[in-house]
BASETOR-351648 format. One record per residue (C-alpha): residue number from 1; chain; x, y, z. Coordinates in pm, 1 decimal. Layout:
N
MARFI_pos_unit_px_py_pz
MARFI_NUM_A_X_Y_Z $
...
This chain:
398
MARFI_pos_unit_px_py_pz
MARFI_1_A_3228.2_-1175.1_-5024.4 $
MARFI_2_A_3101.0_-846.1_-4883.3 $
MARFI_3_A_3027.7_-727.9_-4531.5 $
MARFI_4_A_2886.7_-431.9_-4343.6 $
MARFI_5_A_3210.3_-232.2_-4332.3 $
MARFI_6_A_3211.4_-135.3_-4701.2 $
MARFI_7_A_2994.4_-325.6_-4945.5 $
MARFI_8_A_3182.4_-180.4_-5244.6 $
MARFI_9_A_3518.5_-311.1_-5124.1 $
MARFI_10_A_3646.4_-597.0_-5349.2 $
MARFI_11_A_3683.7_-837.1_-5057.1 $
MARFI_12_A_3608.2_-1153.6_-5253.2 $
MARFI_13_A_3885.3_-1087.0_-5505.6 $
MARFI_14_A_4131.6_-984.3_-5237.3 $
MARFI_15_A_4067.5_-1300.9_-5036.4 $
MARFI_16_A_4105.0_-1506.1_-5352.8 $
MARFI_17_A_4444.0_-1335.5_-5391.1 $
MARFI_18_A_4532.6_-1436.8_-5033.2 $
MARFI_19_A_4572.2_-1816.0_-5006.5 $
MARFI_20_A_4652.2_-1797.8_-4636.0 $
MARFI_21_A_4292.6_-1709.8_-4544.9 $
MARFI_22_A_4198.5_-2067.4_-4634.8 $
MARFI_23_A_4436.8_-2197.7_-4369.2 $
MARFI_24_A_4413.6_-1959.4_-4072.9 $
MARFI_25_A_4229.7_-1664.3_-3924.1 $
MARFI_26_A_4516.2_-1419.4_-3929.6 $
MARFI_27_A_4510.2_-1136.5_-3676.3 $
MARFI_28_A_4888.6_-1110.8_-3651.9 $
MARFI_29_A_4922.4_-852.7_-3926.8 $
MARFI_30_A_5128.3_-627.7_-3701.4 $
MARFI_31_A_5375.9_-915.8_-3686.1 $
MARFI_32_A_5376.1_-1029.1_-4047.7 $
MARFI_33_A_5074.1_-1011.3_-4277.2 $
MARFI_34_A_4959.4_-1275.2_-4524.7 $
MARFI_35_A_5108.3_-1189.7_-4865.8 $
MARFI_36_A_4890.1_-1179.4_-5176.7 $
MARFI_37_A_4952.8_-1411.8_-5471.3 $
MARFI_38_A_5129.1_-1148.0_-5686.6 $
MARFI_39_A_5391.6_-1105.9_-5413.9 $
MARFI_40_A_5432.3_-1481.3_-5370.3 $
MARFI_41_A_5469.6_-1535.2_-5742.6 $
MARFI_42_A_5719.5_-1251.7_-5779.3 $
MARFI_43_A_5946.2_-1389.9_-5506.1 $
MARFI_44_A_5915.3_-1754.7_-5605.4 $
MARFI_45_A_5962.0_-1687.3_-5975.9 $
MARFI_46_A_6280.8_-1493.0_-5915.2 $
MARFI_47_A_6419.6_-1768.9_-5693.8 $
MARFI_48_A_6336.9_-2018.3_-5968.0 $
MARFI_49_A_6512.6_-1796.0_-6218.5 $
MARFI_50_A_6820.8_-1784.4_-5996.0 $
MARFI_51_A_6815.1_-2163.1_-5983.6 $
MARFI_52_A_6780.4_-2183.6_-6362.0 $
MARFI_53_A_7037.1_-1933.3_-6486.6 $
MARFI_54_A_7233.4_-1814.5_-6178.6 $
MARFI_55_A_7190.3_-1543.8_-5919.2 $
MARFI_56_A_7395.5_-1270.6_-6086.6 $
MARFI_57_A_7235.5_-1341.1_-6422.6 $
MARFI_58_A_6882.0_-1337.1_-6279.1 $
MARFI_59_A_6951.7_-1000.9_-6113.8 $
MARFI_60_A_7085.6_-858.8_-6440.4 $
MARFI_61_A_6778.6_-983.5_-6621.8 $
MARFI_62_A_6549.0_-822.0_-6361.1 $
MARFI_63_A_6737.6_-490.3_-6347.9 $
MARFI_64_A_6456.4_-281.5_-6491.9 $
MARFI_65_A_6208.8_-423.9_-6239.0 $
MARFI_66_A_6459.0_-376.6_-5956.9 $
MARFI_67_A_6499.3_-11.0_-6052.1 $
MARFI_68_A_6121.2_27.0_-6055.7 $
MARFI_69_A_6105.8_-63.9_-5685.2 $
MARFI_70_A_6251.6_278.4_-5602.7 $
MARFI_71_A_5990.8_451.9_-5819.1 $
MARFI_72_A_5705.3_260.8_-5653.7 $
MARFI_73_A_5837.0_324.6_-5303.5 $
MARFI_74_A_5878.4_695.9_-5375.6 $
MARFI_75_A_5521.6_711.0_-5507.1 $
MARFI_76_A_5394.0_538.8_-5192.5 $
MARFI_77_A_5543.4_797.6_-4954.0 $
MARFI_78_A_5560.3_1109.6_-5172.5 $
MARFI_79_A_5938.8_1126.8_-5209.2 $
MARFI_80_A_6192.6_1114.6_-5490.9 $
MARFI_81_A_6337.8_775.6_-5596.5 $
MARFI_82_A_6691.5_891.9_-5513.9 $
MARFI_83_A_6581.0_943.9_-5152.7 $
MARFI_84_A_6508.9_570.4_-5109.8 $
MARFI_85_A_6739.6_289.8_-4996.9 $
MARFI_86_A_6626.1_-72.0_-4982.5 $
MARFI_87_A_6749.0_-223.7_-4655.4 $
MARFI_88_A_6704.0_-570.5_-4502.4 $
MARFI_89_A_6448.1_-455.6_-4242.4 $
MARFI_90_A_6300.2_-149.1_-4074.1 $
MARFI_91_A_6520.8_-169.2_-3766.5 $
MARFI_92_A_6840.6_-179.5_-3969.9 $
MARFI_93_A_6708.8_105.8_-4185.6 $
MARFI_94_A_6650.1_315.0_-3871.6 $
MARFI_95_A_6994.1_212.9_-3742.8 $
MARFI_96_A_7170.5_320.1_-4063.4 $
MARFI_97_A_7035.4_672.3_-4023.5 $
MARFI_98_A_7055.9_719.1_-3647.0 $
MARFI_99_A_7390.5_545.6_-3591.0 $
MARFI_100_A_7524.7_748.7_-3881.0 $
MARFI_101_A_7399.9_1081.0_-3748.0 $
MARFI_102_A_7683.2_1316.2_-3651.7 $
MARFI_103_A_7613.1_1354.8_-3278.6 $
MARFI_104_A_7819.6_1564.6_-3040.9 $
MARFI_105_A_7849.0_1521.0_-2662.5 $
MARFI_106_A_7552.3_1679.0_-2486.2 $
MARFI_107_A_7315.4_1658.2_-2783.7 $
MARFI_108_A_6958.0_1604.8_-2665.3 $
MARFI_109_A_6741.0_1338.3_-2830.7 $
MARFI_110_A_6366.1_1344.3_-2764.9 $
MARFI_111_A_6152.1_1032.9_-2798.8 $
MARFI_112_A_5798.6_921.9_-2719.3 $
MARFI_113_A_5693.0_682.6_-2443.4 $
MARFI_114_A_5580.2_428.1_-2701.7 $
MARFI_115_A_5916.2_426.9_-2882.8 $
MARFI_116_A_6000.6_84.5_-3024.3 $
MARFI_117_A_6225.5_-124.7_-2800.6 $
MARFI_118_A_6507.6_-168.6_-3054.5 $
MARFI_119_A_6521.7_206.1_-3109.7 $
MARFI_120_A_6553.9_269.9_-2737.5 $
MARFI_121_A_6828.6_9.7_-2700.0 $
MARFI_122_A_7017.1_170.0_-2988.7 $
MARFI_123_A_6984.1_516.2_-2835.7 $
MARFI_124_A_7109.8_386.7_-2503.1 $
MARFI_125_A_7419.7_254.5_-2677.1 $
MARFI_126_A_7465.3_586.4_-2856.0 $
MARFI_127_A_7429.1_759.2_-2519.2 $
MARFI_128_A_7731.0_562.2_-2396.4 $
MARFI_129_A_7920.4_613.1_-2721.2 $
MARFI_130_A_7859.1_985.8_-2779.3 $
MARFI_131_A_7741.0_1111.0_-2438.4 $
MARFI_132_A_7407.1_1224.4_-2578.7 $
MARFI_133_A_7112.8_1297.1_-2348.5 $
MARFI_134_A_6784.5_1106.9_-2389.7 $
MARFI_135_A_6458.8_1280.8_-2295.2 $
MARFI_136_A_6131.8_1084.1_-2283.2 $
MARFI_137_A_5834.9_1301.7_-2378.1 $
MARFI_138_A_5518.7_1250.1_-2173.3 $
MARFI_139_A_5192.8_1116.0_-2312.0 $
MARFI_140_A_4898.7_1350.9_-2341.5 $
MARFI_141_A_4555.9_1269.1_-2199.8 $
MARFI_142_A_4489.5_1036.5_-2494.9 $
MARFI_143_A_4816.0_843.1_-2464.6 $
MARFI_144_A_4975.5_1007.8_-2769.0 $
MARFI_145_A_5297.3_1206.9_-2759.8 $
MARFI_146_A_5228.5_1526.6_-2564.9 $
MARFI_147_A_5285.0_1811.8_-2809.0 $
MARFI_148_A_5297.4_2071.9_-2529.5 $
MARFI_149_A_5576.4_1887.3_-2349.0 $
MARFI_150_A_5750.3_1824.1_-2680.8 $
MARFI_151_A_5755.2_2194.0_-2763.3 $
MARFI_152_A_5882.6_2278.9_-2415.7 $
MARFI_153_A_6176.7_2044.1_-2464.6 $
MARFI_154_A_6238.6_2164.9_-2820.8 $
MARFI_155_A_6254.8_2519.0_-2690.0 $
MARFI_156_A_6540.0_2414.6_-2458.6 $
MARFI_157_A_6730.4_2288.7_-2762.0 $
MARFI_158_A_6726.5_1941.6_-2915.4 $
MARFI_159_A_6930.3_1773.2_-3187.8 $
MARFI_160_A_6683.0_1502.0_-3284.6 $
MARFI_161_A_6327.8_1382.8_-3232.6 $
MARFI_162_A_6255.3_1017.4_-3299.1 $
MARFI_163_A_5891.8_908.7_-3311.3 $
MARFI_164_A_5729.3_569.5_-3348.4 $
MARFI_165_A_5433.5_653.0_-3570.4 $
MARFI_166_A_5216.3_354.7_-3475.5 $
MARFI_167_A_5345.4_178.7_-3164.2 $
MARFI_168_A_5368.2_-197.5_-3170.9 $
MARFI_169_A_5233.9_-210.0_-2813.5 $
MARFI_170_A_4896.5_-50.5_-2883.7 $
MARFI_171_A_4646.3_85.2_-3130.8 $
MARFI_172_A_4722.3_455.8_-3136.3 $
MARFI_173_A_4856.6_657.5_-3429.2 $
MARFI_174_A_5085.9_937.4_-3315.2 $
MARFI_175_A_5032.1_1285.3_-3470.1 $
MARFI_176_A_5338.1_1276.9_-3696.3 $
MARFI_177_A_5248.1_1587.3_-3896.1 $
MARFI_178_A_5211.3_1796.0_-3579.0 $
MARFI_179_A_5546.7_1666.4_-3456.6 $
MARFI_180_A_5699.7_1751.8_-3792.8 $
MARFI_181_A_5564.3_2105.3_-3776.9 $
MARFI_182_A_5722.9_2158.1_-3435.6 $
MARFI_183_A_6053.9_2004.9_-3542.2 $
MARFI_184_A_6063.3_2231.8_-3844.9 $
MARFI_185_A_5988.4_2537.2_-3630.0 $
MARFI_186_A_6281.4_2454.8_-3399.9 $
MARFI_187_A_6513.2_2329.9_-3676.0 $
MARFI_188_A_6533.5_1982.3_-3520.5 $
MARFI_189_A_6613.1_1662.0_-3711.7 $
MARFI_190_A_6304.2_1436.9_-3724.5 $
MARFI_191_A_6322.8_1056.7_-3757.8 $
MARFI_192_A_5995.0_868.1_-3810.2 $
MARFI_193_A_5967.2_494.6_-3746.7 $
MARFI_194_A_5687.6_392.2_-3983.6 $
MARFI_195_A_5732.8_17.5_-3942.0 $
MARFI_196_A_5369.8_-38.0_-3836.8 $
MARFI_197_A_5214.2_256.7_-4018.5 $
MARFI_198_A_5345.9_200.8_-4372.1 $
MARFI_199_A_5062.9_40.7_-4567.9 $
MARFI_200_A_4829.9_81.4_-4271.1 $
MARFI_201_A_4765.8_454.3_-4319.5 $
MARFI_202_A_4849.2_701.0_-4599.4 $
MARFI_203_A_5193.7_858.4_-4556.9 $
MARFI_204_A_5346.6_1157.4_-4732.6 $
MARFI_205_A_5692.8_1246.2_-4605.2 $
MARFI_206_A_5679.7_1599.4_-4740.7 $
MARFI_207_A_5355.5_1670.5_-4555.7 $
MARFI_208_A_5490.4_1508.7_-4238.2 $
MARFI_209_A_5819.4_1694.7_-4261.1 $
MARFI_210_A_6049.3_1414.8_-4144.9 $
MARFI_211_A_6409.8_1393.8_-4261.9 $
MARFI_212_A_6422.9_1015.4_-4217.5 $
MARFI_213_A_6162.6_740.3_-4236.3 $
MARFI_214_A_6219.0_368.8_-4180.1 $
MARFI_215_A_5975.2_98.6_-4287.7 $
MARFI_216_A_5931.4_-273.6_-4339.7 $
MARFI_217_A_5782.8_-490.8_-4610.4 $
MARFI_218_A_5628.4_-768.6_-4401.6 $
MARFI_219_A_5356.5_-598.0_-4198.2 $
MARFI_220_A_5082.9_-382.0_-4348.5 $
MARFI_221_A_5243.0_-374.0_-4693.8 $
MARFI_222_A_5200.9_-755.0_-4707.8 $
MARFI_223_A_5545.8_-805.4_-4857.7 $
MARFI_224_A_5811.6_-1069.3_-4783.9 $
MARFI_225_A_6016.2_-1084.2_-4466.3 $
MARFI_226_A_6379.3_-974.9_-4464.1 $
MARFI_227_A_6337.5_-651.7_-4659.1 $
MARFI_228_A_6242.3_-292.1_-4581.2 $
MARFI_229_A_6339.2_57.1_-4686.2 $
MARFI_230_A_6484.7_384.3_-4568.5 $
MARFI_231_A_6388.6_733.5_-4678.7 $
MARFI_232_A_6643.1_1011.4_-4629.3 $
MARFI_233_A_6554.1_1361.6_-4743.5 $
MARFI_234_A_6810.2_1482.0_-4996.8 $
MARFI_235_A_6894.1_1790.7_-4792.7 $
MARFI_236_A_6966.5_1572.3_-4485.5 $
MARFI_237_A_7225.9_1344.9_-4647.2 $
MARFI_238_A_7520.7_1556.0_-4531.4 $
MARFI_239_A_7409.7_1519.4_-4168.4 $
MARFI_240_A_7449.6_1141.5_-4176.3 $
MARFI_241_A_7768.2_941.3_-4231.7 $
MARFI_242_A_7679.1_582.3_-4331.5 $
MARFI_243_A_7799.2_360.1_-4043.9 $
MARFI_244_A_7975.9_134.2_-4293.6 $
MARFI_245_A_8047.6_139.7_-4665.5 $
MARFI_246_A_8105.1_-112.2_-4942.4 $
MARFI_247_A_8124.9_-104.1_-5320.9 $
MARFI_248_A_7748.5_-37.0_-5345.2 $
MARFI_249_A_7771.0_266.2_-5118.3 $
MARFI_250_A_8101.4_410.2_-5236.3 $
MARFI_251_A_8356.1_406.7_-5520.1 $
MARFI_252_A_8725.1_325.0_-5461.2 $
MARFI_253_A_8878.9_622.9_-5641.0 $
MARFI_254_A_9250.9_580.4_-5562.2 $
MARFI_255_A_9480.6_361.3_-5355.1 $
MARFI_256_A_9387.4_550.8_-5039.9 $
MARFI_257_A_9070.1_725.7_-5149.7 $
MARFI_258_A_8699.0_661.6_-5188.0 $
MARFI_259_A_8389.6_862.9_-5276.0 $
MARFI_260_A_8042.3_803.5_-5135.7 $
MARFI_261_A_7773.3_764.5_-5401.8 $
MARFI_262_A_7499.6_1021.7_-5446.1 $
MARFI_263_A_7156.3_975.0_-5293.1 $
MARFI_264_A_7020.2_734.8_-5036.3 $
MARFI_265_A_7172.9_425.7_-5198.0 $
MARFI_266_A_7484.5_508.0_-4992.6 $
MARFI_267_A_7300.2_328.9_-4709.3 $
MARFI_268_A_7266.8_4.0_-4904.1 $
MARFI_269_A_7516.8_-278.9_-4936.7 $
MARFI_270_A_7605.0_-471.9_-5249.8 $
MARFI_271_A_7474.7_-815.2_-5156.5 $
MARFI_272_A_7100.3_-814.0_-5106.1 $
MARFI_273_A_6789.2_-1029.4_-5120.0 $
MARFI_274_A_6692.7_-966.6_-5482.0 $
MARFI_275_A_6381.1_-1184.1_-5463.5 $
MARFI_276_A_6272.1_-997.8_-5151.0 $
MARFI_277_A_6341.9_-662.2_-5312.8 $
MARFI_278_A_6122.3_-753.0_-5607.8 $
MARFI_279_A_5860.9_-880.2_-5364.0 $
MARFI_280_A_5866.8_-545.4_-5184.2 $
MARFI_281_A_5801.9_-373.7_-5516.1 $
MARFI_282_A_5514.5_-610.2_-5594.6 $
MARFI_283_A_5362.0_-549.7_-5250.8 $
MARFI_284_A_5383.1_-172.8_-5289.8 $
MARFI_285_A_5230.7_-188.3_-5638.3 $
MARFI_286_A_4946.9_-403.5_-5500.9 $
MARFI_287_A_4885.4_-145.5_-5225.3 $
MARFI_288_A_4897.5_143.5_-5471.8 $
MARFI_289_A_4645.7_-27.8_-5700.8 $
MARFI_290_A_4396.9_-64.0_-5415.3 $
MARFI_291_A_4496.1_276.4_-5267.1 $
MARFI_292_A_4607.7_297.6_-4906.7 $
MARFI_293_A_4331.8_551.1_-4838.8 $
MARFI_294_A_4068.3_287.6_-4913.1 $
MARFI_295_A_4237.1_-6.1_-4740.8 $
MARFI_296_A_4320.3_202.0_-4433.3 $
MARFI_297_A_3959.6_302.4_-4388.6 $
MARFI_298_A_3851.5_-60.5_-4401.5 $
MARFI_299_A_4110.9_-208.4_-4165.5 $
MARFI_300_A_4051.9_67.6_-3908.5 $
MARFI_301_A_3676.5_6.2_-3923.5 $
MARFI_302_A_3735.3_-365.9_-3868.2 $
MARFI_303_A_3956.1_-287.6_-3568.7 $
MARFI_304_A_3681.9_-71.2_-3415.8 $
MARFI_305_A_3432.7_-356.7_-3455.3 $
MARFI_306_A_3680.8_-592.9_-3290.6 $
MARFI_307_A_3745.5_-353.2_-2999.3 $
MARFI_308_A_3374.8_-305.6_-2942.2 $
MARFI_309_A_3297.5_-677.2_-2936.9 $
MARFI_310_A_3594.2_-766.5_-2717.6 $
MARFI_311_A_3504.6_-488.4_-2472.4 $
MARFI_312_A_3171.1_-659.0_-2406.5 $
MARFI_313_A_3341.7_-972.9_-2270.7 $
MARFI_314_A_3371.2_-1033.3_-1898.5 $
MARFI_315_A_3714.3_-1004.9_-1734.2 $
MARFI_316_A_3871.0_-862.0_-2052.2 $
MARFI_317_A_4043.9_-522.9_-2067.7 $
MARFI_318_A_4123.9_-326.3_-2382.4 $
MARFI_319_A_4449.0_-129.8_-2352.0 $
MARFI_320_A_4449.6_80.5_-2670.3 $
MARFI_321_A_4500.2_454.9_-2645.6 $
MARFI_322_A_4490.9_749.7_-2886.5 $
MARFI_323_A_4242.2_979.8_-3053.0 $
MARFI_324_A_4323.6_818.2_-3385.1 $
MARFI_325_A_4340.6_440.2_-3358.2 $
MARFI_326_A_4471.2_196.8_-3617.8 $
MARFI_327_A_4447.4_-174.4_-3676.8 $
MARFI_328_A_4629.9_-300.9_-3365.9 $
MARFI_329_A_4397.1_-407.9_-3083.3 $
MARFI_330_A_4558.6_-494.1_-2748.0 $
MARFI_331_A_4388.9_-669.0_-2459.8 $
MARFI_332_A_4439.9_-891.6_-2157.2 $
MARFI_333_A_4213.2_-1132.5_-1971.7 $
MARFI_334_A_4205.5_-1123.7_-1593.9 $
MARFI_335_A_4362.2_-1435.2_-1446.0 $
MARFI_336_A_4503.8_-1561.1_-1776.4 $
MARFI_337_A_4858.8_-1526.8_-1905.0 $
MARFI_338_A_4849.0_-1350.2_-2241.8 $
MARFI_339_A_5112.7_-1583.2_-2386.1 $
MARFI_340_A_4890.2_-1878.4_-2297.7 $
MARFI_341_A_4589.8_-1704.1_-2453.7 $
MARFI_342_A_4782.3_-1649.2_-2777.5 $
MARFI_343_A_4903.9_-2010.2_-2781.0 $
MARFI_344_A_4554.0_-2148.7_-2725.2 $
MARFI_345_A_4418.4_-1934.1_-3005.9 $
MARFI_346_A_4694.8_-2053.6_-3238.1 $
MARFI_347_A_4596.9_-2412.7_-3160.3 $
MARFI_348_A_4260.3_-2318.7_-3313.5 $
MARFI_349_A_4434.5_-2171.6_-3620.1 $
MARFI_350_A_4377.1_-1816.4_-3502.5 $
MARFI_351_A_4695.8_-1609.5_-3513.7 $
MARFI_352_A_4777.4_-1329.4_-3270.5 $
MARFI_353_A_5095.0_-1211.2_-3098.5 $
MARFI_354_A_5191.9_-1056.8_-2764.7 $
MARFI_355_A_5393.0_-765.5_-2626.7 $
MARFI_356_A_5549.6_-783.5_-2280.8 $
MARFI_357_A_5614.2_-481.6_-2055.1 $
MARFI_358_A_5988.6_-544.0_-2089.3 $
MARFI_359_A_5959.5_-458.0_-2458.0 $
MARFI_360_A_5771.9_-134.9_-2383.4 $
MARFI_361_A_5913.1_-7.6_-2053.5 $
MARFI_362_A_5828.4_358.1_-2114.7 $
MARFI_363_A_5473.2_259.3_-2215.8 $
MARFI_364_A_5321.3_-64.3_-2080.2 $
MARFI_365_A_5557.6_-88.5_-1784.5 $
MARFI_366_A_5496.2_278.8_-1701.9 $
MARFI_367_A_5119.0_221.3_-1710.4 $
MARFI_368_A_5143.7_-96.2_-1500.0 $
MARFI_369_A_4994.9_-310.0_-1776.5 $
MARFI_370_A_5086.8_-679.4_-1803.2 $
MARFI_371_A_5177.5_-863.4_-2122.1 $
MARFI_372_A_4905.4_-792.5_-2379.7 $
MARFI_373_A_4762.0_-994.5_-2664.6 $
MARFI_374_A_4782.8_-812.0_-2997.1 $
MARFI_375_A_4503.8_-882.4_-3246.6 $
MARFI_376_A_4567.4_-676.0_-3558.2 $
MARFI_377_A_4322.7_-642.6_-3843.5 $
MARFI_378_A_4396.3_-602.9_-4212.5 $
MARFI_379_A_4173.3_-514.5_-4503.5 $
MARFI_380_A_4152.3_-878.5_-4616.9 $
MARFI_381_A_4000.6_-986.0_-4283.9 $
MARFI_382_A_3623.8_-1032.5_-4266.3 $
MARFI_383_A_3359.2_-966.5_-4005.7 $
MARFI_384_A_3294.4_-1340.2_-3993.7 $
MARFI_385_A_3656.1_-1387.7_-3884.7 $
MARFI_386_A_3607.5_-1127.1_-3613.2 $
MARFI_387_A_3301.8_-1313.1_-3484.6 $
MARFI_388_A_3496.7_-1641.6_-3477.8 $
MARFI_389_A_3781.4_-1470.1_-3296.1 $
MARFI_390_A_3558.8_-1309.8_-3034.5 $
MARFI_391_A_3380.1_-1641.8_-2972.4 $
MARFI_392_A_3713.6_-1816.4_-2921.5 $
MARFI_393_A_3832.9_-1546.5_-2678.7 $
MARFI_394_A_3500.4_-1557.2_-2492.2 $
MARFI_395_A_3538.0_-1931.6_-2441.7 $
MARFI_396_A_3884.1_-1876.3_-2290.4 $
MARFI_397_A_3768.1_-1597.8_-2059.1 $
MARFI_398_A_3488.1_-1796.8_-1894.8 $
């Protein structure tokens, strides 16, 4: 199969690798993407091996492949393997770094309007716990983080900037490298939430200049659920105390003594989802083989086609912002509840998801936008699927 986006793209092979496309039209990639066969087989085969010889024994047998996950992840983001920890999800990865950061009363934390809801809730708890101050940076004219306002607040003094790279509530991609440049100039700790951007766009942590990055397996990397990873720059390790330790993260050195292990593995715990960890590695290797540069170009082009066709429908509003837009397309239909729209589409085997203003108070609520439908493209989607989707939405909006 080929289409007008990029006739050289190996779409037929990729869709053959993706059994889910035979069952549904999947535009809920920003929720959880359809995994390719190599990821499925990796996870299932390890679970079978656990059932055959035992969980500990299967992990021992797979040790070389488990170690390789750190190498693949480091290659994906331009880091060193020792700067990677495999964590159960992106939110917990972010939590391990930010809850462990050594805050003092009065420290100022700057965040964007489109900051992910769980991050905001966590910061509000840390505000109560450590008496930190939370500053919300304005949007610029395009809806991205306002770099002028950010620099003004950095100049007043700030301990940390936390940025959601690609917000879950809309299609924009925040200018992470520009934020990193400013943070570096003002010697401010920079945390990047790459949950939606990892696998969607190329990422190099050294070029961005972040000290921490959190990411998931299940979205644009097309890996299994229940696994993600954390990057912590080696030079930043001393600024973070892991919120809790176990025998994976530390060594019991004497009756009343312990020593934290070197590197980012201090943020891991001993018991983990070994099948999921291997699946993460398989998903990253699959992405690296295709190259994120190539797949990103395709999925963004598909999203632009989708936006354009949806925008032509009566009573439908597109809510995406940003100079640089990604694969998440958000919209609402006048007079129709977005949850109902999503449910009716699912009844036709078309998957989408929704975001409510209560999950994006600084963004959607601030803009006075109701609950939105999220239709998110991936590189394995086709233009024929977009046409089917738009026809289904048009029928609902009449």
